[in-house]
Residue, then its C-alpha position, 0 to 999 in steps of 0.5 A: m500500500s502506498d504512503k498516500q493510501d495509508l494516510i487516507k486509511r488512517m483518516l477514515e479510521l479517525q472519522k469513524k471514531f469521531i462519528a461514533y463518539e458524536h453519536e454516543n455522546g453528542l458533541d460539545p464544541f469545547d470538546y472538539y476545539t479544546p478537549k481536556p487531556g485524556h478526552p477521546l478527541e484530545n488530538y483528533r483535530q491536530e492529527y487529522q489536519e496533519l494527515a490531510t496536509k500530507v495527503l494533499d502534498l503527496a497528491h500535488a507531487e504526483v501530478g507535478s503541481r504545487r499549492 
């Protein structure tokens, strides 16, 4: 599996966990934007953003473009 596919797979795993959490608990914006240590969404936004940026960079590299 390519690096890009691995990154996308991880992004999908994160999305599934997020959706499951939201369905079970609802979503308080504070939990999403400023979760307390140990909260299930503690690093969600940061990790997802990093993965998305890497996927974007890899996609640009594949086609020879830049952002």
